[in-house]
N, C-alpha and C positions, 0 to 999 in steps of 0.2 A: 504493499499500500504506500502511495506517495505521501511524503510528509507535507501537510497543508501549508506549513510555514515557508516551504521553499519558493512559492510563487511570490512571496513578499521580500525575498532576499535581496533582489536587485534594487528594490526601493530602499531597503535598509542599508545597502552599501552607499546609496546616494545620500541618505540621511548622515551617515558616519562621515562621509567626505565633506560635508558642509558643517556638520557639528562634531568634530572629531573627539572632542572630550567625552562623548558618550561611549567610546571604545572601551574605556575602563570601567564602565558601569554595566557592561553586558552580563546577562545570566550565563551560567556555564555552558549551556547548549548553544547559544549564540556566539559566545566567546570562542568556542572550538572552531567554527567554520571561519570566523573573522580572523582569528589568529593565523589559520592556514593560509587564508587569502593574503594577509599582510606579509607573511613570511615569503610567499611565492613572489610578490611584487617587489619587495625589498631585495630579494635575491637577485632579481632581474636588474634592478638599478645598480646594484653593486658590481655587477658583471659588465654593465654597459658604460658606466661612468666611474670617476674617481670619488666614490662615496663610500663612507664607513658609517654604519648604523650599529650603535652600541646599546644592546638591551632591547626592552619592549617598547617600541615606538609605533606611531601611526603615520603613514604617508599616503595621502589620497592618490589613487591612480590618475586622477585629473590634474594633479599638480605636475609642473615641469621643472625638473632638476637637471642642471647642466654643469658638469665638473670634469673638465678635460685635465689632462695631466698638468701639475703645477697649480691647479685651481680646485683643490678638494673641497668636498662638503663633508663635515663631521657632525653626526647627530647623536646626542647623548641619551641615556635612558630616560623614558617617560615623556619624550617630547612628541609633538604632532604637527603636521603640515597639512593644511586644508586644501580643498579643491581650487584649481586655477591659480595657485600661487606659482610664481616664476622665481626660481633661485638659481643664480649663476655664481659659482665659487670664485675666490675662496671664501668659505663661510664656515664658522664654527659655532654650533648651537649646543648650549649647555643642557642640563638635566631639567625635566619638567617645564619645557618652554612650549608655549602655545603660539603657533603661526596660523592665523586664520585665513579663510578664502580670499583669493585675489591680492594677496600680499606680493609685492615684488621687491627682490633684493639682487643687486649686482655688486659683487665684491671688489670690482676694479683689479688692481694688482696687489694692493695691501691688504684687502679682505675685510670682512665683517665678523665681529666677534660678539655673541650674545651670551650672557651669563646665565646662571641657574634661575629657575622660577620666574621667568619673564612671561608676559602676555602681550601679544601683538595683534590688535584687532584688524578686521577686514579692511582692505584697500590701503594699507600702509605701504610706503615705498622708500626704499633705501638706495642711494647711489653713492658708492665709495670711490667715486672718480669724478673728474671735472674737466671741462674743455677750456682752452685759452679763448680769449675774446679780442685779440689784437685786430684793429681795423684794417691793417694792410694785408690780412690774410682771409681767404674764404673760410667760412665756418667749418667745413669739412676737412680743411687743411690744418686746423688748429691743434697744437699738441695737447695730449691728454696727460693729466697728473692724477696721482692717487695717494691719499694719506690713510685711509681706512676709517672705519666706523666701529665704535665699541658701545655696547649696552652692558652695564654691570648687573649684578644680581637683582632680582626682584623689581624690575622695571615694567611699568604698564603704559602702553601707547594706545590711545583711543583710535577710532576709526579714522582713516584717510590722513594719518599723520605722515609728513615727508621728513626724511633725515638726510642732510647734505653731507658731502665728504668732510672728513676731519673731526666730526663731532664725537664726544664721549658723553653718554648719559649715565650719571653716577647712581650708585645703589639706592634703591628704593624710591626713585623719582616717578612721577606720573606726568604724562604729557596729554593734554586735552584733545578732543576730536578736532579734525581739520587744521591742526597746527603744522607749522613748517619750523623745524629746529635747525638753526644756522650757526649755533655755538653751543659749547658745553653746558650741560645742566647739572647743577649741584645735587648732592645726595639728599634724599628725603624731602624734596620740594615738589609742588604742583606748578606746571607751567602751561601756558596756552597762548594761541594767537599766531599771527603771521607778520613778523617773525615771533617765535614763542618767547614769552616774557614771564617773569616771576609772578605767581598769583599768591601762593601762601606755602607755609611749611606744613608737612603732614603731622608733625608732632603736636 
């Protein structure tokens, strides 16, 4: 007899892809097929790209991860990547990091480093590189520079936050929705706006 729950499985996979934190709340029967599904997909990614997945993670098959040699992506235990996220290494993702759907990250040459326990809401974008703007050269001919981006532990970014190259967001900081972060953010503060400015301390 066919398991009646099988017909819902594809829809359940879509749900997990857009709400991947639910992966860790699955009941044992669901967890069994979901874990096998994830192991197969993550094995494929690690064969095709310079990707290292450490421990129990969730990566939506609708996410796009590109990590050629010299641009690795490392994902630590308990982290997830939602549907239609686009990640181009070098990127290091710590433990228990949530990267939600439609997030874009490009590590440039210096990379993006994300600490433990961070939450990155939908449609955030990180660009760890920049173009020159000299007037005597065409835009496409401008030199590209890269300093890197760092999120320390326990950082929360609201939806549609943009992070420019060279920025460090220190431990425990929160960035409000629709903000653009153009300079370092101190530990334990809330910032917001374009460009993002201090709002208050969390303490």
